C-alpha positions, 0 to 999 in steps of 0.5 A: 735647681735646688742647692743640693742639686747644684752641689751634686750636679757634677761627680766626683766632687773634691775637698782638696786640690787634685792633679787635673787642676794643680798646675796652671800657667799664668806667666806674665799676667797681672792678677788682682785679688781682694780679701787676700790676707787670709784663708781662700784669698791667701791661698789663691794669691799663692796659687797664682804666684806659683803659676808664674803671674808677673804681677800680683796686686793684693788687697786687704784691710789687714796686714799682707806682710806675712803673705808677701814674704812667703811669695818673695821666697818662691822661685821666680816670684812675681812682683807684688803690689800690696794695698790696704783696701776697704772695698766699701769705701769709694775713696779707698778704692780710688786710692787703690786704683791710683797705686795700681796704675803706677805699676800696671797698665792693665789687669788680666784677672780680678778676683773679688774675694772680700766678703762678710757674714753677719751673726745669724739672727731672725730679721727682727732680731738682727743688728741693723748695722751688721746686717747692712754691713754684709750687703755693703761688703758683698755687693757694694764692695764688689760693685765699687771695685769692678766699676773703678777697675773696669778700664784696666780690665778691658785693657788686658788680654784676659779681661776676666772677673771672678766673683766669689759667691757661696752656695749660701746664696741658694739656701734659705737658712734661718738667720742668714737673710743678709748673707744669703740674699747678698750672695744670691744678688752677686750671682745676678750681678755676675750675669749682668756683667756678662750681658753688658760687657760680653761684646767687649770681651769681658768674661765674668764668672761666679764661684762657690769656693767650697766649705772652708774653715775660714774666719768668716765661716767659723762665725757660723753656729758651732754645729755647722763647723764639722761641715767645713771640710774643704781645703782653701787650696781647692778653691785656689787651684780651681781659680788658677785653672779656670782662668788659665785659658778663656773659657768663654762659654762659662761667662755669666754662670755659677760654678762650684769648686767642689766639682771635678773640672774635667767632668765640667768641661765634658758637659759644655754642650749640655750646659749651653743648650740647657742654659744651665748654671744661672740664677733664674725664676721658673714658672 
């Protein structure tokens, strides 16, 4: 399946939230979101707060003060645990675990949203540290958080991991060798989580969060900015909807938030029987 086929796999597509996904119920649940201070992460935190989450563990390198203030003003606001977190540092992730464990005994839903995009250059013109930084955040960071918090995840009822990937992992785009390859690797990592932990009840899912004008996406060439037409609330409400109930048959697969979720559910048998929405090699 090409990147274009993936995007058009389900119709209609959406660019903003819509009634079918706009309400979810996460009362009493603990949700951990990395990269939570801005953009998609911030919108996702607000979506889970409005859906009744009991505790939100919000992590970012930058300040979360404005977000926590906005959440506190909501009716029935959840408890918020704010963490300064560098996902690429084991010491930082370990410290986050210590703090989180002082507040919760389990984590229902982990959303690995922290990401990085290098400046786009051909391989031999790229900055070596910047190129590798993309892999450090997108892969090492996701791995460290999952590795470190796995026991808290498996102690919960939901046992759900959402890895925020990108359709960029399906494209071969000039200058994006680090971002594209790391996001493709994240799809395979998600499949390994499903394969290794399914019998213990873990549900692992990768998502394309849409084309949103985040700080990260705006690092793309100016010519691509006109395509950044999706609202962060689309990803946020889709994530809240996808995790409201355990959709076990989606584990290990890759889903675009642009798809109509009602139509996605209708294709369950076709997706399972065809072993679709996974990164594979065809020969």
